[in-house]
All heavy atoms as TSV, in Angstrom:
chain	resi	resn	atom	element	x	y	z
A	1	MET	N	N	-3.751	-10.933	5.629
A	1	MET	CA	C	-3.901	-10.808	4.190
A	1	MET	C	C	-3.040	-11.896	3.562
A	1	MET	O	O	-1.850	-11.990	3.776
A	1	MET	CB	C	-3.421	-9.418	3.788
A	1	MET	CG	C	-3.397	-9.220	2.310
A	1	MET	SD	S	-3.231	-7.455	1.816
A	1	MET	CE	C	-1.716	-6.967	2.549
A	2	SER	N	N	-3.649	-12.762	2.741
A	2	SER	CA	C	-2.897	-13.826	2.104
A	2	SER	C	C	-2.240	-13.308	0.849
A	2	SER	O	O	-2.601	-12.265	0.314
A	2	SER	CB	C	-3.843	-14.978	1.773
A	2	SER	OG	O	-4.623	-14.657	0.648
A	3	SER	N	N	-1.275	-14.057	0.326
A	3	SER	CA	C	-0.558	-13.612	-0.838
A	3	SER	C	C	-1.408	-13.636	-2.084
A	3	SER	O	O	-1.052	-13.072	-3.104
A	3	SER	CB	C	0.699	-14.496	-1.068
A	3	SER	OG	O	0.301	-15.832	-1.265
A	4	ASN	N	N	-2.595	-14.264	-2.020
A	4	ASN	CA	C	-3.494	-14.318	-3.170
A	4	ASN	C	C	-4.579	-13.259	-3.081
A	4	ASN	O	O	-5.471	-13.240	-3.919
A	4	ASN	CB	C	-4.127	-15.704	-3.282
A	4	ASN	CG	C	-3.081	-16.751	-3.608
A	4	ASN	OD1	O	-2.066	-16.481	-4.249
A	4	ASN	ND2	N	-3.305	-17.953	-3.136
A	5	THR	N	N	-4.569	-12.453	-2.084
A	5	THR	CA	C	-5.606	-11.447	-1.850
A	5	THR	C	C	-5.161	-10.122	-2.439
A	5	THR	O	O	-4.123	-9.596	-2.105
A	5	THR	CB	C	-5.883	-11.254	-0.356
A	5	THR	OG1	O	-6.288	-12.480	0.182
A	5	THR	CG2	C	-6.967	-10.225	-0.139
A	6	LEU	N	N	-5.966	-9.585	-3.367
A	6	LEU	CA	C	-5.687	-8.266	-3.915
A	6	LEU	C	C	-6.245	-7.205	-2.971
A	6	LEU	O	O	-7.319	-7.335	-2.436
A	6	LEU	CB	C	-6.281	-8.138	-5.298
A	6	LEU	CG	C	-5.726	-9.020	-6.372
A	6	LEU	CD1	C	-6.481	-8.814	-7.677
A	6	LEU	CD2	C	-4.266	-8.797	-6.563
A	7	VAL	N	N	-5.478	-6.147	-2.786
A	7	VAL	CA	C	-5.877	-5.052	-1.940
A	7	VAL	C	C	-6.844	-4.176	-2.735
A	7	VAL	O	O	-6.568	-3.778	-3.848
A	7	VAL	CB	C	-4.649	-4.213	-1.481
A	7	VAL	CG1	C	-5.106	-2.978	-0.754
A	7	VAL	CG2	C	-3.719	-5.044	-0.645
A	8	GLU	N	N	-8.014	-3.918	-2.163
A	8	GLU	CA	C	-8.989	-3.052	-2.834
A	8	GLU	C	C	-9.047	-1.669	-2.167
A	8	GLU	O	O	-9.243	-0.694	-2.852
A	8	GLU	CB	C	-10.380	-3.733	-2.866
A	8	GLU	CG	C	-10.400	-4.958	-3.704
A	8	GLU	CD	C	-11.777	-5.599	-3.748
A	8	GLU	OE1	O	-12.743	-4.928	-3.405
A	8	GLU	OE2	O	-11.828	-6.770	-4.126
A	9	ASP	N	N	-8.899	-1.619	-0.874
A	9	ASP	CA	C	-8.954	-0.368	-0.164
A	9	ASP	C	C	-7.575	0.012	0.250
A	9	ASP	O	O	-6.980	-0.567	1.149
A	9	ASP	CB	C	-9.863	-0.501	1.073
A	9	ASP	CG	C	-9.921	0.754	1.895
A	9	ASP	OD1	O	-9.487	1.839	1.401
A	9	ASP	OD2	O	-10.430	0.700	3.019
A	10	LEU	N	N	-6.997	1.011	-0.418
A	10	LEU	CA	C	-5.653	1.441	-0.129
A	10	LEU	C	C	-5.599	2.575	0.880
A	10	LEU	O	O	-4.548	3.147	1.123
A	10	LEU	CB	C	-4.940	1.837	-1.420
A	10	LEU	CG	C	-4.829	0.786	-2.487
A	10	LEU	CD1	C	-4.174	1.310	-3.732
A	10	LEU	CD2	C	-4.048	-0.418	-1.951
A	11	SER	N	N	-6.733	2.909	1.485
A	11	SER	CA	C	-6.785	3.989	2.442
A	11	SER	C	C	-6.606	3.529	3.876
A	11	SER	O	O	-6.486	4.348	4.769
A	11	SER	CB	C	-8.061	4.806	2.308
A	11	SER	OG	O	-9.186	3.979	2.653
A	12	THR	N	N	-6.600	2.208	4.097
A	12	THR	CA	C	-6.461	1.665	5.430
A	12	THR	C	C	-5.527	0.456	5.386
A	12	THR	O	O	-5.627	-0.406	4.503
A	12	THR	CB	C	-7.808	1.177	5.973
A	12	THR	OG1	O	-8.737	2.296	5.910
A	12	THR	CG2	C	-7.713	0.691	7.412
A	13	CYS	N	N	-4.585	0.398	6.321
A	13	CYS	CA	C	-3.675	-0.741	6.411
A	13	CYS	C	C	-4.420	-1.970	6.944
A	13	CYS	O	O	-5.016	-1.890	8.029
A	13	CYS	CB	C	-2.494	-0.399	7.313
A	13	CYS	SG	S	-1.336	-1.778	7.559
A	14	GLU	N	N	-4.349	-3.051	6.228
A	14	GLU	CA	C	-5.033	-4.296	6.683
A	14	GLU	C	C	-4.273	-4.957	7.836
A	14	GLU	O	O	-4.826	-5.802	8.481
A	14	GLU	CB	C	-5.192	-5.233	5.516
A	14	GLU	CG	C	-6.170	-4.741	4.465
A	14	GLU	CD	C	-6.519	-5.828	3.436
A	14	GLU	OE1	O	-6.256	-6.971	3.671
A	14	GLU	OE2	O	-7.020	-5.408	2.385
A	15	VAL	N	N	-3.048	-4.565	8.060
A	15	VAL	CA	C	-2.257	-5.180	9.128
A	15	VAL	C	C	-2.529	-4.475	10.457
A	15	VAL	O	O	-2.815	-5.118	11.484
A	15	VAL	CB	C	-0.731	-5.138	8.828
A	15	VAL	CG1	C	0.096	-5.651	9.971
A	15	VAL	CG2	C	-0.467	-5.955	7.555
A	16	CYS	N	N	-2.454	-3.140	10.471
A	16	CYS	CA	C	-2.555	-2.432	11.724
A	16	CYS	C	C	-3.780	-1.478	11.801
A	16	CYS	O	O	-4.009	-0.887	12.846
A	16	CYS	CB	C	-1.311	-1.638	12.006
A	16	CYS	SG	S	-1.013	-0.270	10.849
A	17	GLY	N	N	-4.517	-1.321	10.688
A	17	GLY	CA	C	-5.692	-0.474	10.703
A	17	GLY	C	C	-5.430	1.002	10.580
A	17	GLY	O	O	-6.353	1.800	10.604
A	18	ALA	N	N	-4.172	1.382	10.368
A	18	ALA	CA	C	-3.847	2.794	10.196
A	18	ALA	C	C	-4.451	3.409	8.936
A	18	ALA	O	O	-4.564	2.720	7.933
A	18	ALA	CB	C	-2.309	2.980	10.188
A	19	SER	N	N	-4.797	4.659	9.028
A	19	SER	CA	C	-5.253	5.376	7.869
A	19	SER	C	C	-4.059	5.744	7.016
A	19	SER	O	O	-3.022	6.190	7.527
A	19	SER	CB	C	-6.005	6.643	8.315
A	19	SER	OG	O	-6.395	7.403	7.213
A	20	ILE	N	N	-4.164	5.558	5.698
A	20	ILE	CA	C	-3.063	5.827	4.781
A	20	ILE	C	C	-3.530	6.836	3.735
A	20	ILE	O	O	-4.484	6.623	3.024
A	20	ILE	CB	C	-2.618	4.545	4.069
A	20	ILE	CG1	C	-2.176	3.474	5.081
A	20	ILE	CG2	C	-1.492	4.831	3.078
A	20	ILE	CD1	C	-1.890	2.115	4.480
A	21	ASP	N	N	-2.792	7.938	3.658
A	21	ASP	CA	C	-3.107	8.982	2.723
A	21	ASP	C	C	-2.289	8.747	1.441
A	21	ASP	O	O	-1.139	8.301	1.505
A	21	ASP	CB	C	-2.744	10.364	3.260
A	21	ASP	CG	C	-3.627	10.745	4.424
A	21	ASP	OD1	O	-4.819	10.415	4.425
A	21	ASP	OD2	O	-3.111	11.369	5.363
A	22	PRO	N	N	-2.858	9.086	0.293
A	22	PRO	CA	C	-2.104	8.969	-0.952
A	22	PRO	C	C	-0.951	10.003	-0.954
A	22	PRO	O	O	-1.001	11.008	-0.229
A	22	PRO	CB	C	-3.101	9.256	-2.065
A	22	PRO	CG	C	-4.212	10.000	-1.397
A	22	PRO	CD	C	-4.199	9.568	0.046
A	23	ASP	N	N	0.072	9.776	-1.776
A	23	ASP	CA	C	1.100	10.778	-1.938
A	23	ASP	C	C	0.497	12.046	-2.523
A	23	ASP	O	O	-0.544	12.001	-3.156
A	23	ASP	CB	C	2.204	10.244	-2.865
A	23	ASP	CG	C	3.157	9.286	-2.204
A	23	ASP	OD1	O	3.003	9.008	-1.001
A	23	ASP	OD2	O	4.084	8.813	-2.876
A	24	PRO	N	N	1.117	13.196	-2.278
A	24	PRO	CA	C	0.594	14.467	-2.815
A	24	PRO	C	C	0.549	14.449	-4.318
A	24	PRO	O	O	1.303	13.729	-4.969
A	24	PRO	CB	C	1.575	15.516	-2.306
A	24	PRO	CG	C	2.505	14.825	-1.375
A	24	PRO	CD	C	2.337	13.350	-1.522
A	25	PRO	N	N	-0.320	15.288	-4.917
A	25	PRO	CA	C	-0.395	15.399	-6.390
A	25	PRO	C	C	0.949	15.680	-6.978
A	25	PRO	O	O	1.683	16.592	-6.532
A	25	PRO	CB	C	-1.356	16.520	-6.625
A	25	PRO	CG	C	-2.199	16.598	-5.391
A	25	PRO	CD	C	-1.259	16.188	-4.251
A	26	ASP	N	N	1.342	14.889	-8.000
A	26	ASP	CA	C	2.631	15.058	-8.610
A	26	ASP	C	C	2.627	14.712	-10.115
A	26	ASP	O	O	3.645	14.453	-10.709
A	26	ASP	CB	C	3.687	14.217	-7.922
A	26	ASP	CG	C	3.315	12.742	-7.916
A	26	ASP	OD1	O	2.286	12.349	-8.499
A	26	ASP	OD2	O	4.063	11.948	-7.305
A	27	GLY	N	N	1.456	14.693	-10.685
A	27	GLY	CA	C	1.339	14.385	-12.110
A	27	GLY	C	C	0.966	12.955	-12.379
A	27	GLY	O	O	0.640	12.602	-13.505
A	28	PHE	N	N	1.023	12.085	-11.380
A	28	PHE	CA	C	0.626	10.698	-11.524
A	28	PHE	C	C	-0.861	10.553	-11.253
A	28	PHE	O	O	-1.472	11.441	-10.627
A	28	PHE	CB	C	1.446	9.779	-10.600
A	28	PHE	CG	C	2.862	9.623	-11.037
A	28	PHE	CD1	C	3.869	10.397	-10.485
A	28	PHE	CD2	C	3.198	8.703	-12.008
A	28	PHE	CE1	C	5.186	10.252	-10.873
A	28	PHE	CE2	C	4.506	8.539	-12.430
A	28	PHE	CZ	C	5.497	9.322	-11.860
A	29	THR	N	N	-1.452	9.437	-11.613
A	29	THR	CA	C	-2.870	9.223	-11.362
A	29	THR	C	C	-3.112	9.066	-9.892
A	29	THR	O	O	-2.217	8.769	-9.090
A	29	THR	CB	C	-3.370	7.956	-12.076
A	29	THR	OG1	O	-2.734	6.790	-11.522
A	29	THR	CG2	C	-3.127	8.010	-13.588
A	30	GLU	N	N	-4.370	9.251	-9.495
A	30	GLU	CA	C	-4.739	9.092	-8.090
A	30	GLU	C	C	-4.407	7.687	-7.583
A	30	GLU	O	O	-3.900	7.517	-6.495
A	30	GLU	CB	C	-6.247	9.393	-7.888
A	30	GLU	CG	C	-6.640	9.304	-6.426
A	30	GLU	CD	C	-8.107	9.644	-6.201
A	30	GLU	OE1	O	-8.773	10.139	-7.126
A	30	GLU	OE2	O	-8.563	9.430	-5.067
A	31	TYR	N	N	-4.702	6.678	-8.421
A	31	TYR	CA	C	-4.403	5.287	-7.974
A	31	TYR	C	C	-2.903	5.092	-7.758
A	31	TYR	O	O	-2.510	4.504	-6.781
A	31	TYR	CB	C	-4.933	4.316	-9.027
A	31	TYR	CG	C	-4.694	2.867	-8.615
A	31	TYR	CD1	C	-5.444	2.294	-7.586
A	31	TYR	CD2	C	-3.691	2.112	-9.200
A	31	TYR	CE1	C	-5.222	0.987	-7.177
A	31	TYR	CE2	C	-3.458	0.780	-8.818
A	31	TYR	CZ	C	-4.210	0.255	-7.794
A	31	TYR	OH	O	-3.968	-1.045	-7.406
A	32	ALA	N	N	-2.068	5.635	-8.675
A	32	ALA	CA	C	-0.615	5.502	-8.518
A	32	ALA	C	C	-0.148	6.172	-7.201
A	32	ALA	O	O	0.707	5.622	-6.493
A	32	ALA	CB	C	0.103	6.118	-9.701
A	33	ARG	N	N	-0.774	7.310	-6.892
A	33	ARG	CA	C	-0.379	8.000	-5.640
A	33	ARG	C	C	-0.875	7.217	-4.403
A	33	ARG	O	O	-0.204	7.159	-3.384
A	33	ARG	CB	C	-0.940	9.425	-5.632
A	33	ARG	CG	C	-0.241	10.273	-6.697
A	33	ARG	CD	C	-0.621	11.757	-6.633
A	33	ARG	NE	N	-2.003	11.959	-7.094
A	33	ARG	CZ	C	-3.015	12.298	-6.321
A	33	ARG	NH1	N	-2.852	12.516	-5.038
A	33	ARG	NH2	N	-4.216	12.443	-6.823
A	34	GLN	N	N	-2.034	6.557	-4.530
A	34	GLN	CA	C	-2.516	5.691	-3.436
A	34	GLN	C	C	-1.595	4.483	-3.229
A	34	GLN	O	O	-1.283	4.147	-2.093
A	34	GLN	CB	C	-3.948	5.192	-3.720
A	34	GLN	CG	C	-4.980	6.279	-3.632
A	34	GLN	CD	C	-6.372	5.803	-4.046
A	34	GLN	OE1	O	-6.481	4.911	-4.885
A	34	GLN	NE2	N	-7.391	6.386	-3.512
A	35	VAL	N	N	-1.195	3.870	-4.327
A	35	VAL	CA	C	-0.281	2.740	-4.213
A	35	VAL	C	C	1.055	3.173	-3.585
A	35	VAL	O	O	1.560	2.504	-2.694
A	35	VAL	CB	C	0.002	2.118	-5.614
A	35	VAL	CG1	C	1.156	1.108	-5.562
A	35	VAL	CG2	C	-1.249	1.410	-6.151
A	36	ALA	N	N	1.571	4.307	-3.989
A	36	ALA	CA	C	2.841	4.801	-3.429
A	36	ALA	C	C	2.685	5.080	-1.920
A	36	ALA	O	O	3.566	4.707	-1.140
A	36	ALA	CB	C	3.270	6.095	-4.138
A	37	GLY	N	N	1.583	5.674	-1.537
A	37	GLY	CA	C	1.350	5.908	-0.100
A	37	GLY	C	C	1.238	4.612	0.702
A	37	GLY	O	O	1.749	4.498	1.794
A	38	TYR	N	N	0.545	3.650	0.090
A	38	TYR	CA	C	0.353	2.321	0.731
A	38	TYR	C	C	1.739	1.646	0.921
A	38	TYR	O	O	2.056	1.173	2.004
A	38	TYR	CB	C	-0.565	1.482	-0.141
A	38	TYR	CG	C	-1.156	0.304	0.570
A	38	TYR	CD1	C	-2.275	0.446	1.407
A	38	TYR	CD2	C	-0.687	-0.990	0.349
A	38	TYR	CE1	C	-2.851	-0.639	2.022
A	38	TYR	CE2	C	-1.266	-2.088	0.967
A	38	TYR	CZ	C	-2.350	-1.883	1.791
A	38	TYR	OH	O	-2.933	-2.958	2.416
A	39	LEU	N	N	2.533	1.658	-0.139
A	39	LEU	CA	C	3.844	1.024	-0.047
A	39	LEU	C	C	4.765	1.762	0.912
A	39	LEU	O	O	5.570	1.157	1.656
A	39	LEU	CB	C	4.485	0.878	-1.418
A	39	LEU	CG	C	3.777	-0.125	-2.344
A	39	LEU	CD1	C	4.386	-0.101	-3.708
A	39	LEU	CD2	C	3.749	-1.526	-1.770
A	40	ASP	N	N	4.654	3.094	0.936
A	40	ASP	CA	C	5.474	3.892	1.878
A	40	ASP	C	C	5.113	3.483	3.316
A	40	ASP	O	O	6.006	3.366	4.165
A	40	ASP	CB	C	5.247	5.382	1.706
A	40	ASP	CG	C	5.902	5.934	0.466
A	40	ASP	OD1	O	6.718	5.237	-0.164
A	40	ASP	OD2	O	5.567	7.089	0.104
A	41	HIS	N	N	3.805	3.344	3.583
A	41	HIS	CA	C	3.383	2.945	4.928
A	41	HIS	C	C	3.989	1.589	5.319
A	41	HIS	O	O	4.527	1.424	6.395
A	41	HIS	CB	C	1.854	2.867	5.009
A	41	HIS	CG	C	1.388	2.214	6.295
A	41	HIS	ND1	N	1.365	2.878	7.500
A	41	HIS	CD2	C	0.934	0.945	6.519
A	41	HIS	CE1	C	0.956	2.050	8.449
A	41	HIS	NE2	N	0.682	0.856	7.863
A	42	PHE	N	N	3.943	0.644	4.385
A	42	PHE	CA	C	4.466	-0.683	4.704
A	42	PHE	C	C	5.980	-0.642	4.889
A	42	PHE	O	O	6.527	-1.287	5.779
A	42	PHE	CB	C	4.075	-1.716	3.620
A	42	PHE	CG	C	2.785	-2.341	3.919
A	42	PHE	CD1	C	1.603	-1.695	3.531
A	42	PHE	CD2	C	2.679	-3.562	4.579
A	42	PHE	CE1	C	0.348	-2.268	3.828
A	42	PHE	CE2	C	1.461	-4.123	4.854
A	42	PHE	CZ	C	0.278	-3.489	4.492
A	43	ALA	N	N	6.684	0.160	4.104
A	43	ALA	CA	C	8.133	0.283	4.249
A	43	ALA	C	C	8.493	0.860	5.619
A	43	ALA	O	O	9.491	0.426	6.212
A	43	ALA	CB	C	8.710	1.147	3.137
A	44	GLU	N	N	7.726	1.793	6.058
A	44	GLU	CA	C	7.985	2.444	7.378
A	44	GLU	C	C	7.485	1.642	8.573
A	44	GLU	O	O	8.152	1.523	9.571
A	44	GLU	CB	C	7.377	3.824	7.399
A	44	GLU	CG	C	8.003	4.796	6.411
A	44	GLU	CD	C	7.271	6.111	6.327
A	44	GLU	OE1	O	6.358	6.357	7.162
A	44	GLU	OE2	O	7.594	6.892	5.409
A	45	SER	N	N	6.280	1.065	8.471
A	45	SER	CA	C	5.639	0.423	9.605
A	45	SER	C	C	5.729	-1.078	9.652
A	45	SER	O	O	5.594	-1.669	10.724
A	45	SER	CB	C	4.169	0.854	9.674
A	45	SER	OG	O	4.053	2.251	9.770
A	46	HIS	N	N	5.894	-1.692	8.489
A	46	HIS	CA	C	5.926	-3.146	8.415
A	46	HIS	C	C	7.048	-3.589	7.469
A	46	HIS	O	O	6.787	-4.209	6.407
A	46	HIS	CB	C	4.584	-3.693	7.910
A	46	HIS	CG	C	3.394	-3.109	8.630
A	46	HIS	ND1	N	3.086	-3.397	9.930
A	46	HIS	CD2	C	2.447	-2.243	8.198
A	46	HIS	CE1	C	2.019	-2.716	10.296
A	46	HIS	NE2	N	1.596	-1.987	9.257
A	47	PRO	N	N	8.303	-3.310	7.768
A	47	PRO	CA	C	9.380	-3.511	6.815
A	47	PRO	C	C	9.624	-4.958	6.442
A	47	PRO	O	O	10.288	-5.223	5.426
A	47	PRO	CB	C	10.615	-2.899	7.531
A	47	PRO	CG	C	10.262	-2.879	8.981
A	47	PRO	CD	C	8.755	-2.705	9.007
A	48	ASP	N	N	9.129	-5.903	7.195
A	48	ASP	CA	C	9.315	-7.308	6.882
A	48	ASP	C	C	8.139	-7.941	6.174
A	48	ASP	O	O	8.161	-9.128	5.889
A	48	ASP	CB	C	9.599	-8.095	8.178
A	48	ASP	CG	C	10.887	-7.668	8.839
A	48	ASP	OD1	O	11.834	-7.294	8.134
A	48	ASP	OD2	O	10.959	-7.713	10.068
A	49	HIS	N	N	7.131	-7.143	5.829
A	49	HIS	CA	C	5.930	-7.675	5.175
A	49	HIS	C	C	6.248	-8.100	3.736
A	49	HIS	O	O	6.964	-7.392	3.034
A	49	HIS	CB	C	4.816	-6.647	5.169
A	49	HIS	CG	C	3.473	-7.208	4.862
A	49	HIS	ND1	N	3.100	-7.483	3.552
A	49	HIS	CD2	C	2.457	-7.572	5.629
A	49	HIS	CE1	C	1.889	-8.021	3.584
A	49	HIS	NE2	N	1.475	-8.069	4.844
A	50	PRO	N	N	5.753	-9.231	3.293
A	50	PRO	CA	C	6.072	-9.729	1.948
A	50	PRO	C	C	5.536	-8.813	0.803
A	50	PRO	O	O	6.022	-8.964	-0.337
A	50	PRO	CB	C	5.377	-11.091	1.859
A	50	PRO	CG	C	4.514	-11.213	3.077
A	50	PRO	CD	C	4.948	-10.179	4.039
A	51	ILE	N	N	4.628	-7.913	1.062
A	51	ILE	CA	C	4.166	-6.988	0.029
A	51	ILE	C	C	5.335	-6.194	-0.565
A	51	ILE	O	O	5.324	-5.798	-1.724
A	51	ILE	CB	C	3.043	-6.061	0.539
A	51	ILE	CG1	C	2.344	-5.364	-0.650
A	51	ILE	CG2	C	3.575	-5.034	1.490
A	51	ILE	CD1	C	1.114	-4.585	-0.258
A	52	LEU	N	N	6.355	-5.936	0.260
A	52	LEU	CA	C	7.482	-5.136	-0.213
A	52	LEU	C	C	8.385	-5.932	-1.157
A	52	LEU	O	O	9.097	-5.343	-1.960
A	52	LEU	CB	C	8.276	-4.612	0.996
A	52	LEU	CG	C	7.470	-3.690	1.895
A	52	LEU	CD1	C	8.257	-3.370	3.167
A	52	LEU	CD2	C	7.113	-2.415	1.189
A	53	ASP	N	N	8.324	-7.258	-1.102
A	53	ASP	CA	C	9.125	-8.067	-1.993
A	53	ASP	C	C	8.444	-8.259	-3.349
A	53	ASP	O	O	9.121	-8.419	-4.376
A	53	ASP	CB	C	9.388	-9.473	-1.377
A	53	ASP	CG	C	10.271	-9.373	-0.159
A	53	ASP	OD1	O	11.123	-8.473	-0.100
A	53	ASP	OD2	O	10.103	-10.217	0.759
A	54	ALA	N	N	7.125	-8.295	-3.388
A	54	ALA	CA	C	6.400	-8.528	-4.637
A	54	ALA	C	C	5.060	-7.807	-4.600
A	54	ALA	O	O	4.021	-8.446	-4.512
A	54	ALA	CB	C	6.205	-10.007	-4.850
A	55	PRO	N	N	5.048	-6.465	-4.680
A	55	PRO	CA	C	3.782	-5.739	-4.567
A	55	PRO	C	C	2.791	-6.101	-5.678
A	55	PRO	O	O	1.591	-6.002	-5.467
A	55	PRO	CB	C	4.189	-4.283	-4.621
A	55	PRO	CG	C	5.580	-4.263	-5.177
A	55	PRO	CD	C	6.197	-5.582	-4.836
A	56	GLU	N	N	3.262	-6.512	-6.848
A	56	GLU	CA	C	2.345	-6.850	-7.919
A	56	GLU	C	C	1.437	-8.013	-7.559
A	56	GLU	O	O	0.383	-8.151	-8.120
A	56	GLU	CB	C	3.108	-7.135	-9.220
A	56	GLU	CG	C	4.016	-8.334	-9.182
A	56	GLU	CD	C	5.391	-8.062	-8.577
A	56	GLU	OE1	O	5.688	-6.938	-8.138
A	56	GLU	OE2	O	6.188	-9.010	-8.492
A	57	GLY	N	N	1.821	-8.808	-6.605
A	57	GLY	CA	C	0.963	-9.901	-6.171
A	57	GLY	C	C	-0.168	-9.464	-5.248
A	57	GLY	O	O	-1.103	-10.190	-4.968
A	58	TYR	N	N	-0.061	-8.228	-4.765
A	58	TYR	CA	C	-1.049	-7.686	-3.847
A	58	TYR	C	C	-1.909	-6.608	-4.448
A	58	TYR	O	O	-3.055	-6.418	-4.098
A	58	TYR	CB	C	-0.363	-7.124	-2.603
A	58	TYR	CG	C	0.263	-8.133	-1.725
A	58	TYR	CD1	C	1.549	-8.571	-1.913
A	58	TYR	CD2	C	-0.471	-8.716	-0.661
A	58	TYR	CE1	C	2.116	-9.543	-1.116
A	58	TYR	CE2	C	0.105	-9.647	0.148
A	58	TYR	CZ	C	1.363	-10.075	-0.083
A	58	TYR	OH	O	1.953	-11.020	0.720
A	59	LEU	N	N	-1.307	-5.773	-5.293
A	59	LEU	CA	C	-1.949	-4.586	-5.788
A	59	LEU	C	C	-2.414	-4.717	-7.249
A	59	LEU	O	O	-1.768	-5.341	-8.021
A	59	LEU	CB	C	-1.025	-3.371	-5.649
A	59	LEU	CG	C	-0.500	-3.185	-4.243
A	59	LEU	CD1	C	0.572	-2.122	-4.240
A	59	LEU	CD2	C	-1.623	-2.747	-3.313
């Protein structure tokens, strides 16, 4: 995934192919929960990925 590519499918990791579930319902929108789940996955499984430094460039 290049730094100019926006992520459209937040249910699958483009790096490892893992299925990513959104965070549980907590009053935020479904998209916000999907983003949170996606970033949680990267923080746990790909801690050196540049998405964690500047997620707005990806999402």
